[in-house]
Residue frames relative to the residue before (quaternion, step in Angstrom):
aa qw qx qy qz dx dy dz
M 1.0000 0.0000 0.0000 0.0000 0.00 0.00 0.00
T 0.1561 -0.8079 0.5644 0.0659 3.58 -0.87 0.91
T 0.3069 -0.7065 0.6004 0.2151 3.48 -1.33 0.38
T 0.3069 -0.7905 0.5071 0.1543 3.54 -0.72 1.02
H 0.0637 0.7449 -0.6581 0.0895 3.52 -0.93 1.08
S 0.3576 -0.7132 0.5349 0.2781 3.54 -1.29 -0.26
P 0.1239 0.7948 -0.5843 0.1075 3.61 0.60 1.02
S 0.5397 -0.6113 0.4578 0.3542 3.54 -1.13 0.64
G 0.8106 0.3127 -0.2312 0.4379 3.50 -1.26 0.58
T 0.6092 0.5782 -0.3720 0.3952 3.64 1.14 0.17
G 0.5402 -0.6379 0.4167 0.3573 3.57 1.16 0.25
D 0.8403 0.0077 0.0338 0.5411 3.56 -0.26 -1.29
G 0.5670 -0.6531 0.3646 0.3451 3.62 1.24 0.19
R 0.5942 0.5707 -0.3813 0.4194 3.62 1.20 0.08
V 0.0495 -0.7473 0.6617 0.0350 3.53 -1.21 0.80
G 0.4736 -0.6875 0.4809 0.2678 3.53 -1.12 0.64
P 0.7090 -0.4122 0.3166 0.4766 3.56 -1.24 -0.22
P 0.6812 -0.4762 0.3321 0.4460 3.61 -1.18 0.24
P 0.5366 -0.5907 0.4683 0.3792 3.63 -1.03 0.54
P 0.5908 -0.5908 0.4067 0.3696 3.59 -1.11 0.55
M 0.4608 -0.6665 0.5136 0.2824 3.52 -1.12 0.73
D 0.5663 -0.5156 0.5170 0.3823 3.53 -1.29 0.37
A 0.5350 -0.6678 0.4059 0.3210 3.58 -0.83 1.01
E 0.6692 0.5004 -0.3180 0.4480 3.60 0.92 -0.82
L 0.6920 0.4937 -0.2827 0.4444 3.57 1.04 -0.70
A 0.5708 0.6528 -0.3890 0.3110 3.57 1.04 -0.70
A 0.6675 0.5017 -0.3176 0.4493 3.61 0.90 -0.85
A 0.6579 0.5049 -0.3092 0.4653 3.57 0.97 -0.81
L 0.6301 0.5242 -0.3380 0.4626 3.57 1.05 -0.68
A 0.6356 0.5301 -0.3402 0.4463 3.58 0.91 -0.86
T 0.6597 0.5050 -0.3145 0.4592 3.60 0.91 -0.81
F 0.6921 0.4968 -0.2866 0.4383 3.55 0.91 -0.95
T 0.7122 0.4631 -0.2818 0.4460 3.59 0.80 -0.96
A 0.5491 0.6020 -0.4088 0.4111 3.59 1.23 -0.30
V 0.7592 0.3190 -0.1952 0.5327 3.61 1.18 -0.45
M 0.7081 0.3816 -0.2286 0.5484 3.61 1.34 -0.05
P 0.1082 -0.8315 0.5411 0.0641 3.63 0.07 1.19
Q 0.6829 -0.3917 0.3656 0.4965 3.56 -1.29 -0.09
L 0.4070 -0.7320 0.5070 0.2039 3.51 -0.98 0.92
T 0.0017 -0.7500 0.6614 0.0053 3.52 -0.99 0.97
A 0.7144 -0.4610 0.2964 0.4349 3.55 -1.25 0.34
E 0.6323 0.5652 -0.3283 0.4159 3.57 1.03 -0.79
L 0.7000 0.4872 -0.2608 0.4522 3.58 1.14 -0.66
I 0.4280 0.7259 -0.4666 0.2688 3.61 1.18 -0.23
P 0.6629 0.4977 -0.3429 0.4419 3.69 0.77 -0.81
L 0.6618 0.5242 -0.3162 0.4327 3.60 1.02 -0.73
V 0.7023 0.4516 -0.2912 0.4669 3.60 0.94 -0.83
R 0.6210 0.5525 -0.3469 0.4344 3.59 1.25 -0.10
R 0.3400 0.7440 -0.5090 0.2678 3.58 1.22 0.23
P 0.6039 -0.5791 0.4035 0.3703 3.62 -1.06 0.74
D 0.3719 -0.7251 0.5430 0.2026 3.52 -1.07 0.85
P 0.3175 -0.7791 0.5014 0.2021 3.63 -0.39 1.08
A 0.6646 0.4841 -0.3024 0.4822 3.58 1.24 -0.33
A 0.3717 0.7333 -0.5058 0.2612 3.65 1.13 0.14
P 0.4966 -0.6904 0.4332 0.2985 3.60 -0.83 0.92
T 0.3703 -0.7108 0.5586 0.2134 3.51 -1.10 0.84
D 0.6833 -0.4353 0.3572 0.4648 3.58 -1.24 0.04
V 0.6210 0.5434 -0.3334 0.4559 3.58 1.02 -0.76
D 0.6379 0.5131 -0.3166 0.4792 3.57 0.97 -0.85
L 0.7064 0.4852 -0.2662 0.4413 3.55 0.83 -1.00
A 0.6258 0.5563 -0.3363 0.4311 3.60 1.12 -0.61
R 0.1718 -0.8420 0.4959 0.1246 3.57 1.23 -0.45
G 0.7579 -0.4233 0.2047 0.4521 3.48 0.63 1.24
G 0.7350 -0.4149 0.2382 0.4806 3.56 1.09 0.59
T 0.4365 0.7024 -0.4584 0.3257 3.60 1.28 0.00
F 0.7969 0.1696 -0.0874 0.5732 3.61 1.01 -0.77
A 0.3073 -0.6605 0.6422 0.2387 3.52 -1.28 0.56
V 0.1730 -0.8175 0.5490 0.0165 3.55 -0.69 1.22
E 0.1735 0.7611 -0.6169 0.1004 3.56 -1.00 0.84
E 0.2509 -0.7139 0.6214 0.2031 3.54 -1.32 0.29
R 0.0825 -0.7892 0.6082 0.0223 3.51 -1.06 0.86
A 0.2812 -0.7033 0.6213 0.2004 3.53 -1.16 0.68
V 0.0427 -0.8178 0.5731 -0.0303 3.62 -0.53 1.16
P 0.6758 -0.5033 0.3254 0.4290 3.60 -1.16 0.40
G 0.3069 -0.7440 0.5663 0.1778 3.51 -0.99 0.92
P 0.7541 -0.3099 0.2730 0.5107 3.57 -1.24 -0.39
E 0.6723 -0.5040 0.3469 0.4167 3.55 -1.18 0.53
G 0.8434 0.1560 -0.1413 0.4942 3.58 -0.80 1.05
A 0.6467 0.5052 -0.3050 0.4834 3.57 1.34 0.09
P 0.6525 -0.5165 0.3671 0.4157 3.61 -1.18 0.29
E 0.6408 -0.5014 0.4128 0.4093 3.52 -1.34 0.18
V 0.3572 -0.7064 0.5768 0.2018 3.54 -1.30 0.50
R 0.3042 -0.7598 0.5521 0.1590 3.54 -0.93 0.97
L 0.1170 -0.7803 0.6137 0.0274 3.53 -0.89 1.05
L 0.2301 -0.7083 0.6521 0.1420 3.56 -1.09 0.87
I 0.0760 -0.8291 0.5530 -0.0326 3.53 -0.53 1.25
C 0.0258 -0.7941 0.6057 -0.0441 3.54 -0.72 1.17
R 0.0477 -0.8210 0.5675 -0.0407 3.57 -0.41 1.29
P 0.4749 -0.6650 0.4858 0.3104 3.61 -0.94 0.78
T 0.4163 -0.7382 0.4744 0.2381 3.61 -0.68 1.09
A 0.6744 0.5168 -0.2999 0.4339 3.62 1.07 -0.59
A 0.4897 0.6966 -0.4281 0.3029 3.61 1.22 -0.24
T 0.1618 -0.7863 0.5918 0.0732 3.59 -0.96 0.90
A 0.7512 0.2190 -0.1463 0.6053 3.58 1.27 -0.07
P 0.6621 -0.4901 0.3493 0.4466 3.64 -1.17 0.32
V 0.2254 -0.7950 0.5588 0.0692 3.53 -0.98 1.01
P 0.5714 -0.5505 0.4562 0.4029 3.59 -1.19 0.31
A 0.2003 -0.7963 0.5631 0.0938 3.55 -1.15 0.48
L 0.2731 -0.6916 0.6388 0.1975 3.50 -1.34 0.55
Y 0.1686 -0.7440 0.6388 0.0994 3.51 -0.87 0.99
Y 0.1214 -0.8719 0.4743 -0.0121 3.47 -0.09 1.43
V 0.1453 -0.7774 0.6101 0.0486 3.57 -0.98 0.99
H 0.3732 -0.7742 0.4672 0.2078 3.57 -0.54 1.20
G 0.4780 -0.6439 0.5189 0.2961 3.57 -1.31 0.39
G 0.3045 0.7669 -0.5416 0.1608 3.51 -1.34 -0.32
G 0.5829 -0.6504 0.3583 0.3299 3.56 1.16 0.63
M 0.5890 -0.5763 0.3358 0.4561 3.61 1.30 0.33
I 0.7535 0.4320 -0.2128 0.4475 3.59 1.19 -0.28
L 0.7943 0.1698 -0.1380 0.5668 3.63 1.18 0.01
G 0.6028 0.5901 -0.4221 0.3320 3.53 -1.38 0.17
D 0.1457 -0.7541 0.6335 0.0935 3.50 -1.40 0.23
N 0.7486 -0.4556 0.2530 0.4099 3.55 -1.28 0.00
R 0.6243 0.5126 -0.3492 0.4749 3.57 1.30 0.11
L 0.5263 0.6435 -0.4053 0.3804 3.58 1.24 -0.26
G 0.8633 0.1008 -0.0871 0.4868 3.56 -0.70 1.06
V 0.4877 0.6957 -0.4306 0.3045 3.57 1.25 -0.05
S 0.5220 0.6627 -0.4231 0.3305 3.60 1.12 -0.42
E 0.6606 0.4886 -0.3356 0.4607 3.63 0.93 -0.74
A 0.6079 0.5461 -0.3507 0.4574 3.55 1.05 -0.72
L 0.6609 0.5033 -0.2940 0.4727 3.54 1.07 -0.75
D 0.5647 0.5690 -0.3797 0.4617 3.56 1.18 -0.52
W 0.6615 0.4867 -0.2972 0.4870 3.57 0.93 -0.91
A 0.6702 0.5170 -0.2949 0.4434 3.56 0.93 -0.95
Q 0.6587 0.5079 -0.3206 0.4533 3.56 0.97 -0.77
D 0.6680 0.5060 -0.2923 0.4607 3.55 1.04 -0.75
L 0.7999 0.3165 -0.1276 0.4937 3.56 0.93 -0.97
G 0.4946 -0.6756 0.4390 0.3260 3.66 1.18 -0.03
L 0.3906 0.7336 -0.4597 0.3129 3.55 1.03 0.78
A 0.3702 -0.6325 0.6067 0.3078 3.54 -1.38 0.15
V 0.2071 -0.7551 0.6108 0.1178 3.54 -1.30 0.53
V 0.0258 -0.7565 0.6534 0.0070 3.54 -0.91 0.95
S 0.0933 -0.8187 0.5665 -0.0126 3.54 -0.53 1.28
V 0.2609 -0.8167 0.5045 0.1025 3.57 -0.59 1.15
E 0.2301 -0.7389 0.6160 0.1470 3.52 -1.10 0.74
Y 0.0989 -0.8133 0.5732 0.0136 3.61 -0.57 1.12
R 0.5834 -0.5550 0.4512 0.3847 3.56 -1.25 0.39
L 0.3704 -0.7619 0.5049 0.1657 3.56 -1.05 0.87
A 0.4310 -0.6439 0.5683 0.2768 3.48 -1.34 0.49
P 0.5849 -0.0878 -0.7970 -0.1225 1.61 -2.34 0.91
E 0.4556 0.7029 -0.4556 0.3012 3.60 1.19 -0.15
T 0.7617 0.1400 -0.0754 0.6281 3.54 1.17 -0.76
R 0.1480 -0.8092 0.5646 0.0671 3.55 -0.43 1.17
H 0.7093 -0.4065 0.3409 0.4641 3.53 -1.35 0.09
P 0.5984 -0.1550 -0.7840 -0.0561 1.65 -1.99 1.54
G 0.2649 0.8280 -0.4732 0.1424 3.61 1.24 0.13
P 0.7078 0.4706 -0.2897 0.4400 3.63 0.65 -1.05
V 0.7250 0.4284 -0.2760 0.4633 3.61 0.72 -0.94
E 0.6200 0.5130 -0.3631 0.4696 3.60 1.09 -0.57
D 0.5838 0.5508 -0.3722 0.4660 3.62 1.07 -0.59
C 0.6704 0.4924 -0.2949 0.4702 3.58 0.88 -0.97
H 0.6472 0.5140 -0.3238 0.4606 3.58 0.97 -0.78
A 0.6454 0.5277 -0.3183 0.4512 3.56 0.92 -0.87
G 0.6647 0.5020 -0.2965 0.4671 3.54 1.00 -0.79
L 0.6290 0.5263 -0.3148 0.4779 3.54 1.11 -0.73
V 0.6402 0.5338 -0.3114 0.4564 3.56 0.96 -0.91
W 0.6712 0.4872 -0.2920 0.4764 3.58 0.96 -0.92
T 0.6385 0.5329 -0.3300 0.4466 3.58 0.92 -0.82
L 0.6745 0.4770 -0.2944 0.4804 3.62 0.86 -0.85
A 0.6721 0.4918 -0.3137 0.4560 3.58 0.93 -0.85
H 0.7518 0.3426 -0.1947 0.5287 3.65 1.14 -0.50
A 0.2300 0.8200 -0.4966 0.1675 3.56 1.25 0.44
A 0.6635 0.5025 -0.3279 0.4470 3.61 0.84 -0.84
E 0.6397 0.5258 -0.3180 0.4617 3.58 0.97 -0.83
L 0.7359 0.4329 -0.2185 0.4725 3.55 0.99 -0.91
G 0.4574 -0.6903 0.4442 0.3420 3.60 1.23 -0.16
I 0.4880 0.6662 -0.4165 0.3802 3.58 1.19 0.60
D 0.3816 -0.6775 0.5780 0.2477 3.55 -1.12 0.70
P 0.3362 -0.7859 0.4770 0.2044 3.63 -0.30 1.20
D 0.6512 0.5210 -0.3294 0.4427 3.63 1.14 -0.31
R 0.7380 0.3259 -0.2017 0.5553 3.59 1.33 -0.08
V 0.3178 0.7130 -0.5407 0.3134 3.52 0.68 1.26
V 0.1191 -0.7823 0.6102 0.0389 3.55 -0.85 1.05
V 0.2720 -0.7204 0.6098 0.1875 3.60 -0.95 0.83
A 0.0075 -0.8107 0.5807 -0.0743 3.50 -0.93 1.00
G 0.1953 0.7882 -0.5723 0.1144 3.55 -1.10 0.59
L 0.3534 -0.7209 0.5694 0.1768 3.51 -1.34 0.54
S 0.8540 0.0746 -0.0704 0.5101 3.57 -1.06 0.89
A 0.8145 0.0135 0.0164 0.5798 3.63 -0.53 -1.06
G 0.6287 0.5338 -0.3269 0.4614 3.55 1.09 -0.68
G 0.6223 0.5237 -0.3324 0.4775 3.57 1.14 -0.66
G 0.6334 0.5146 -0.3286 0.4754 3.57 1.07 -0.70
L 0.6687 0.4857 -0.2914 0.4817 3.56 0.97 -0.85
A 0.6097 0.5328 -0.3469 0.4733 3.60 1.09 -0.64
A 0.6447 0.5047 -0.3121 0.4819 3.60 0.97 -0.82
A 0.6409 0.5068 -0.3175 0.4811 3.59 1.00 -0.82
L 0.6319 0.5297 -0.3413 0.4512 3.58 0.98 -0.75
A 0.6484 0.5189 -0.3293 0.4494 3.55 0.95 -0.82
L 0.6287 0.5211 -0.3154 0.4834 3.58 1.08 -0.76
M 0.6784 0.5027 -0.2789 0.4575 3.54 0.94 -0.99
A 0.6482 0.5195 -0.3135 0.4601 3.55 0.97 -0.86
R 0.6402 0.5192 -0.3139 0.4712 3.55 1.06 -0.78
D 0.7322 0.4626 -0.2416 0.4377 3.57 0.80 -1.08
R 0.7376 0.3925 -0.2150 0.5056 3.58 1.09 -0.76
G 0.4270 -0.7099 0.4590 0.3210 3.59 1.24 -0.18
T 0.2623 0.8082 -0.4934 0.1858 3.59 1.17 0.54
A 0.7957 -0.1440 0.1592 0.5664 3.52 0.83 -1.00
A 0.3461 -0.6530 0.6162 0.2721 3.49 -1.37 0.32
L 0.1910 -0.8251 0.5223 0.0996 3.53 0.13 1.30
A 0.4871 -0.6748 0.4751 0.2856 3.56 -1.14 0.67
G 0.7931 -0.1512 0.1094 0.5798 3.59 1.16 -0.46
Q 0.1912 -0.7297 0.6314 0.1795 3.49 -1.39 0.04
M 0.1533 -0.7824 0.6017 0.0484 3.53 -0.89 1.08
L 0.0517 -0.8323 0.5488 -0.0581 3.54 -0.31 1.33
L 0.0867 -0.8260 0.5568 -0.0151 3.56 -0.26 1.31
S 0.8045 -0.2023 0.0575 0.5555 3.59 -0.37 1.30
P 0.0885 0.8698 -0.4830 0.0481 3.55 0.88 0.91
M 0.3961 -0.6845 0.5754 0.2084 3.55 -1.20 0.82
L 0.0257 0.8876 -0.4513 0.0892 3.57 0.10 1.31
D 0.8239 0.2688 -0.0741 0.4934 3.59 1.03 -0.71
D 0.3554 -0.7848 0.4806 0.1637 3.56 -0.44 1.28
R 0.5688 0.6391 -0.3767 0.3552 3.56 1.21 -0.49
N 0.2024 -0.8457 0.4854 0.0904 3.58 1.26 -0.37
D 0.5768 0.6343 -0.3342 0.3916 3.61 1.09 0.61
T 0.3729 0.7226 -0.4989 0.2998 3.60 1.17 0.48
P 0.6629 -0.4830 0.3676 0.4382 3.57 -1.22 0.27
S 0.6798 0.4835 -0.3241 0.4462 3.62 0.85 -0.81
A 0.5941 0.5480 -0.3877 0.4431 3.63 1.07 -0.56
F 0.6906 0.4549 -0.2854 0.4844 3.59 0.91 -0.81
Q 0.6466 0.5551 -0.3072 0.4236 3.53 1.00 -0.93
M 0.7663 0.3676 -0.1914 0.4909 3.61 0.98 -0.84
E 0.3586 0.7343 -0.5075 0.2731 3.63 1.22 0.20
G 0.8140 0.1904 -0.1867 0.5160 3.54 -0.74 1.13
H 0.6942 0.4092 -0.2576 0.5331 3.53 1.31 0.16
G 0.8165 0.3046 -0.2149 0.4409 3.54 -1.24 0.57
V 0.7501 -0.4503 0.3009 0.3796 3.49 -1.38 -0.23
W 0.7939 0.0934 -0.0031 0.6009 3.62 0.94 -0.87
D 0.0373 -0.8465 0.5302 -0.0306 3.53 0.12 1.34
R 0.7633 -0.3885 0.2548 0.4489 3.56 -1.32 -0.07
I 0.6084 0.5400 -0.3475 0.4664 3.63 1.12 -0.61
S 0.6703 0.4889 -0.2871 0.4789 3.56 0.84 -0.99
N 0.6473 0.5310 -0.3125 0.4487 3.54 0.98 -0.92
A 0.6383 0.5167 -0.3278 0.4670 3.59 0.98 -0.78
T 0.6291 0.5377 -0.3257 0.4572 3.57 1.04 -0.79
G 0.6712 0.5047 -0.2998 0.4526 3.58 0.90 -0.91
W 0.6984 0.4637 -0.2783 0.4689 3.56 0.88 -0.97
S 0.6380 0.5182 -0.3388 0.4579 3.60 0.99 -0.70
A 0.6133 0.5385 -0.3499 0.4599 3.58 1.05 -0.69
L 0.6977 0.4692 -0.2752 0.4662 3.58 0.97 -0.84
L 0.8335 0.2909 -0.0853 0.4620 3.57 0.80 -1.08
G 0.3314 -0.7458 0.5188 0.2544 3.61 1.17 -0.35
E 0.8319 -0.2104 0.1510 0.4908 3.57 -1.07 -0.73
D 0.5451 0.6165 -0.4091 0.3943 3.61 1.21 -0.11
R 0.4723 0.6962 -0.4395 0.3148 3.61 1.19 -0.47
G 0.8426 0.1823 -0.1634 0.4798 3.51 -0.91 1.03
T 0.6242 0.5197 -0.3504 0.4663 3.61 1.24 0.08
A 0.6632 -0.5081 0.3779 0.3990 3.51 -1.36 0.17
A 0.5508 0.6349 -0.3903 0.3759 3.60 1.22 -0.20
V 0.5652 0.6426 -0.3909 0.3390 3.61 1.16 -0.37
S 0.3854 -0.7410 0.5182 0.1840 3.57 -0.89 1.05
P 0.5388 -0.6074 0.4639 0.3544 3.56 -1.13 0.59
Y 0.6049 0.5400 -0.3649 0.4575 3.61 1.20 -0.34
A 0.6291 0.4466 -0.3440 0.5352 3.58 1.29 -0.04
A 0.7838 0.0769 0.0070 0.6162 3.60 0.90 -1.04
P 0.2999 -0.8136 0.4638 0.1815 3.61 -0.01 1.21
A 0.5430 0.6095 -0.4060 0.4109 3.62 1.19 -0.41
R 0.6185 0.5598 -0.3381 0.4355 3.59 1.21 -0.40
A 0.4955 0.6825 -0.4278 0.3250 3.59 1.17 -0.31
A 0.3789 -0.7360 0.5197 0.2114 3.59 -0.82 0.96
D 0.7822 0.2544 -0.0923 0.5611 3.56 1.10 -0.75
L 0.0490 -0.8092 0.5855 -0.0014 3.59 -0.58 1.16
S 0.4043 0.7061 -0.4848 0.3208 3.56 1.19 0.43
G 0.8002 0.3490 -0.2268 0.4318 3.53 -1.28 0.35
L 0.4971 0.6467 -0.4327 0.3839 3.61 1.21 0.39
P 0.5838 -0.6150 0.3901 0.3589 3.60 -1.09 0.57
P 0.6878 -0.4187 0.3566 0.4737 3.61 -1.26 0.14
T 0.1789 -0.8251 0.5360 0.0034 3.48 -0.90 1.08
F 0.1204 -0.7372 0.6591 0.0874 3.52 -1.17 0.77
I 0.0029 0.7842 -0.6196 0.0342 3.57 -0.88 1.02
D 0.1096 0.7753 -0.6219 0.0117 3.53 -0.95 0.83
V 0.0345 -0.7822 0.6164 -0.0839 3.54 -1.16 0.78
G 0.4514 -0.6695 0.5051 0.3047 3.58 -1.16 0.45
S 0.5431 -0.6109 0.4531 0.3556 3.58 -1.14 0.44
A 0.7372 0.3684 -0.1937 0.5322 3.61 1.16 -0.57
E 0.5897 0.5407 -0.4137 0.4344 3.59 0.65 1.05
T 0.7100 -0.5052 0.3266 0.3661 3.47 -1.35 0.59
F 0.7422 0.4644 -0.2334 0.4230 3.58 0.86 -0.98
R 0.3719 0.7815 -0.4632 0.1907 3.61 1.22 -0.21
D 0.7699 0.4088 -0.2293 0.4330 3.55 0.59 -1.12
E 0.6491 0.4953 -0.3499 0.4593 3.60 0.96 -0.64
D 0.6424 0.5149 -0.3238 0.4662 3.59 1.13 -0.65
V 0.6384 0.5126 -0.3253 0.4732 3.59 0.97 -0.82
T 0.6508 0.5208 -0.3099 0.4573 3.55 0.98 -0.84
Y 0.6303 0.5306 -0.3371 0.4556 3.58 1.00 -0.86
A 0.6503 0.4981 -0.3268 0.4714 3.62 0.91 -0.84
S 0.6530 0.5181 -0.3250 0.4468 3.61 0.91 -0.83
R 0.6602 0.5033 -0.2983 0.4710 3.56 1.04 -0.79
L 0.6113 0.5317 -0.3571 0.4649 3.55 1.06 -0.62
W 0.6423 0.5041 -0.3164 0.4829 3.59 0.96 -0.80
A 0.6606 0.5263 -0.3008 0.4428 3.57 0.93 -0.92
A 0.6884 0.4607 -0.2646 0.4938 3.54 1.19 -0.63
G 0.5864 -0.6054 0.3531 0.4061 3.57 1.32 0.13
G 0.4801 0.6920 -0.4159 0.3430 3.55 1.27 0.38
R 0.4575 -0.6440 0.5506 0.2698 3.49 -1.44 0.20
A 0.1597 0.7884 -0.5747 0.1505 3.56 -0.59 1.13
E 0.1856 -0.7315 0.6469 0.1092 3.52 -1.24 0.70
L 0.0809 -0.8160 0.5723 -0.0073 3.58 -0.72 1.13
H 0.0402 -0.7624 0.6456 0.0181 3.55 -1.04 0.90
V 0.0542 -0.7467 0.6613 0.0472 3.53 -0.99 0.92
W 0.2268 -0.8224 0.5112 0.1046 3.53 -0.29 1.27
P 0.4037 -0.7548 0.4602 0.2354 3.58 -0.50 1.23
G 0.8350 0.1799 -0.1527 0.4970 3.52 -0.84 1.01
G 0.5099 0.6498 -0.4154 0.3810 3.57 1.29 0.13
F 0.2322 -0.7306 0.6241 0.1509 3.55 -1.09 0.84
H 0.7080 -0.4590 0.3141 0.4352 3.56 -1.29 0.19
G 0.8401 0.0990 -0.1189 0.5199 3.56 -0.75 1.11
F 0.2386 0.8323 -0.4822 0.1334 3.59 1.19 0.38
D 0.7005 0.4774 -0.2982 0.4387 3.58 0.92 -0.78
T 0.6067 0.5155 -0.3591 0.4871 3.58 1.22 -0.29
I 0.7096 0.4552 -0.2563 0.4728 3.58 0.94 -0.87
A 0.7962 0.1253 -0.0559 0.5892 3.58 1.08 -0.72
P 0.0311 -0.8745 0.4831 0.0299 3.61 0.65 1.07
Q 0.6749 0.5103 -0.3051 0.4370 3.61 1.14 -0.46
A 0.4746 0.6635 -0.4536 0.3590 3.58 1.24 -0.15
Q 0.6240 -0.5759 0.3850 0.3616 3.56 -1.11 0.72
I 0.6867 0.4917 -0.2876 0.4516 3.56 0.90 -0.90
S 0.6041 0.5424 -0.3441 0.4717 3.57 1.16 -0.63
Q 0.6560 0.5079 -0.3058 0.4670 3.57 0.94 -0.84
E 0.6496 0.5082 -0.3196 0.4664 3.57 1.05 -0.77
A 0.6297 0.5307 -0.3257 0.4644 3.59 1.02 -0.80
R 0.6860 0.4739 -0.3002 0.4634 3.60 0.82 -0.91
A 0.6296 0.5284 -0.3387 0.4579 3.58 1.01 -0.73
A 0.6426 0.5300 -0.3274 0.4461 3.61 0.97 -0.82
R 0.6247 0.5401 -0.3322 0.4558 3.59 1.01 -0.75
L 0.6789 0.4838 -0.2885 0.4710 3.51 0.90 -1.01
R 0.6371 0.5257 -0.3511 0.4410 3.63 0.89 -0.77
W 0.6446 0.5204 -0.3254 0.4559 3.60 0.95 -0.87
L 0.6671 0.4904 -0.3169 0.4627 3.59 0.86 -0.87
R 0.6285 0.5309 -0.3425 0.4536 3.59 0.96 -0.81
R 0.6758 0.4697 -0.3152 0.4725 3.61 0.84 -0.86
L 0.6748 0.5219 -0.3128 0.4177 3.58 0.84 -0.97
L 0.8026 0.3360 -0.1398 0.4726 3.58 0.86 -1.01
A 0.3340 0.7432 -0.5145 0.2672 3.59 1.24 0.26
P 0.5493 -0.6298 0.4311 0.3403 3.59 -0.93 0.82
């Protein structure tokens, strides 16, 4: 049985039912979605409630493994300062590679501590520094405010690399969901503005396309953690009435970029049962078509954020291991 929609690129416009969930993940998803409904604009204030589980400086230091500090650095011209959470390995005796991390949250929630724990897992294993940026949120700040905040923080980080003990030639931008989209936009911006020669970009289930019209977007509507309704809410918060029009910049929605050449080595992963599946697969294919280097993983039965919600599931452990392996290969001396 099929459900008829009119997503672009589907030929006759038909898509089937959602792909089956991984059995281990299904129970965790049912528990999560019971307390996390589809997101509409009216619910944005509710989902912004403080997170009591947010990591403290003591948590982030990991028994003295990292020196942890927050700094307010210059923001974009005419805009407020940008707050950076900086975690440096205390045992380092020479400049180390760094992850410049961009948090998720659908463009409308989160701060520089959201999701940083997995980045610290990689950093602890590989001896990296982590710099996590806090950007202004939509709808109060629309595009280009968030990505310009991220860019300003990256520019400051690279300019102060020696002070921070960071090797400026081995900086990887990374992010999950909205943060993955912003990380991809940063890579485009760094290329176009000559900001930096980034060592890589790690895009985890990245939010890349404001048009919200892929087969997987229609297929997963009403299912999973971040469906087509929630996605429309996030993009509308960022772009307002421009969402879905030709006015949208690739620095807002990287899927809009006409030229994907000259970008750094890229890691993309996404679940087979999530809204972003098709836009992420297409982005990887376009990187290859442009002569780029990209590694793509589509995790069967994975929903959006599955490894965060069900970290003990076998597929979650495999996904996290694949990310670490890619970073190890990329940043090997």
